[in-house]
C-alpha positions as CSV (number, residue, x, y, z in Angstrom):
1,M,-27.2,63.6,175.7
2,T,-25.0,60.7,175.8
3,V,-22.0,61.1,178.8
4,S,-18.7,61.0,178.1
5,L,-15.4,61.3,179.7
6,N,-14.0,64.7,178.6
7,H,-10.9,65.4,180.0
8,T,-8.5,64.4,183.0
9,I,-6.0,66.2,184.8
10,V,-2.4,64.4,185.3
11,V,-0.3,65.7,187.6
12,A,3.6,65.9,186.4
13,R,6.9,67.7,188.0
14,D,7.7,68.7,183.9
15,K,4.4,69.3,181.8
16,A,5.9,69.6,178.4
17,A,8.3,66.7,178.9
18,S,5.5,64.0,180.2
19,A,3.1,65.2,177.3
20,A,5.8,64.7,174.8
21,F,6.9,61.0,176.3
22,L,3.3,60.4,176.2
23,T,2.9,61.3,172.6
24,E,5.9,59.5,171.3
25,M,4.9,56.5,173.4
26,L,1.8,55.9,172.0
27,G,2.0,57.3,168.7
28,L,-0.4,60.5,169.2
29,P,0.0,63.9,167.8
30,P,2.1,66.6,169.8
31,S,0.1,68.1,172.4
32,R,-0.8,71.5,172.7
33,M,-0.6,74.5,175.1
34,L,-3.9,75.6,176.4
35,G,-3.3,77.7,179.6
36,H,-1.5,76.1,182.1
37,F,-2.3,72.8,180.6
38,A,0.0,70.8,178.3
39,V,-3.3,68.5,176.5
40,V,-2.9,65.5,175.2
41,Q,-5.7,64.4,173.1
42,V,-6.6,60.7,173.2
43,G,-9.6,60.0,170.8
44,A,-12.6,61.9,172.2
45,T,-10.7,62.5,175.7
46,S,-7.7,64.7,176.7
47,L,-4.8,64.3,179.2
48,D,-3.9,67.7,181.0
49,F,-0.6,67.6,182.4
50,V,0.0,70.4,184.6
51,E,2.6,71.0,187.0
52,T,3.6,70.7,190.7
53,D,6.1,70.8,192.8
54,G,4.4,69.0,195.6
55,E,4.1,65.2,196.1
56,I,2.5,63.3,192.9
57,A,0.3,60.4,194.1
58,Q,0.2,57.6,191.0
59,R,-2.3,56.8,188.7
60,H,-3.3,54.3,186.3
61,F,-4.1,55.2,182.4
62,A,-5.2,51.8,180.3
63,F,-5.0,52.1,176.5
64,L,-7.3,50.3,174.2
65,V,-4.8,49.7,171.0
66,S,-4.6,47.7,167.9
67,E,-2.3,44.8,167.5
68,A,-0.3,47.1,165.1
69,E,-0.4,50.0,167.9
70,F,0.9,47.7,170.7
71,D,3.8,46.0,168.2
72,A,4.9,49.7,167.5
73,I,4.8,51.0,171.4
74,F,6.1,48.1,172.1
75,E,9.1,48.2,170.3
76,R,9.4,52.5,171.4
77,I,9.1,50.8,175.2
78,R,12.1,47.9,174.1
79,A,14.0,50.8,172.0
80,R,14.1,53.2,175.2
81,G,15.3,50.4,177.5
82,L,12.1,50.9,179.4
83,S,11.2,48.4,182.2
84,H,7.8,47.0,181.4
85,W,5.8,44.1,183.3
86,A,2.8,41.9,182.4
87,D,0.8,42.6,185.9
88,P,0.6,46.3,187.7
89,F,1.9,44.9,190.5
90,R,5.3,44.6,188.9
91,R,5.6,40.8,189.6
92,E,5.9,40.0,186.2
93,P,8.9,42.0,184.6
94,G,10.1,41.9,181.1
95,R,6.8,40.1,180.0
96,I,3.5,40.8,178.1
97,N,0.1,39.6,179.3
98,R,-2.6,37.7,176.9
99,W,-5.6,38.4,178.7
100,D,-8.8,38.0,177.4
101,D,-6.8,36.7,174.1
102,G,-5.1,40.0,173.6
103,R,-1.7,41.2,174.8
104,G,-1.2,43.9,177.5
105,L,1.8,45.5,179.5
106,Y,2.4,47.9,182.2
107,F,5.0,50.7,182.0
108,D,6.0,53.8,183.9
109,D,5.4,57.8,182.6
110,P,8.4,59.5,184.0
111,N,6.6,60.6,187.4
112,G,5.7,57.2,188.1
113,H,2.1,57.3,186.8
114,L,1.3,53.7,185.4
115,L,0.6,53.4,182.3
116,E,-0.7,50.3,180.5
117,I,-1.8,49.3,176.6
118,I,-4.2,46.5,175.9
119,T,-5.3,45.1,172.9
120,R,-8.9,43.6,174.2
121,P,-10.8,45.4,176.5
122,Y,-10.8,43.6,180.4
123,G,-13.2,40.8,180.7
124,S,-13.6,40.9,176.3
125,G,-12.7,37.6,175.8
126,G,-15.1,35.8,178.8
127,P,-14.4,32.5,181.1
128,H,-13.7,30.6,178.1
129,A,-11.0,32.3,176.7
130,A,-7.4,30.5,176.7
131,H,-6.5,33.0,178.5
132,P,-8.9,34.7,180.7
133,N,-8.5,37.7,182.7
134,P,-7.4,37.4,185.9
135,L,-10.6,39.1,187.0
136,L,-13.1,37.2,186.1
137,S,-12.5,34.7,188.6
138,M,-12.9,37.5,191.2
139,T,-16.5,37.9,190.6
């Protein structure tokens, strides 16, 4: 049997609105209700949104996208006037990164979860890329 991630639960204030935000931003099919979850299918894995009145701990979700998908998502980010950053620490506002000779950026969802879109997997450009992933220098 091949192991794969089937689903993960994402805590939100408003599960339907949060699921709609994600599907609209990423250009995915609308979510579906399954019990008390608003389920967003992302490839073989689903993000299952559930509501809470309690504290929401920030989580990070990274999505590997094509160059064309990156352009479309980036345009939706700009059209909504959303803040975005080139780095996960939010030190480079309004920029994108070129790590692994691809493109990447970070933006927040309505609950404060950090969403990332990248066109190349981390480290795929190797240490000799024109723009090596900074994680490679940490090893």
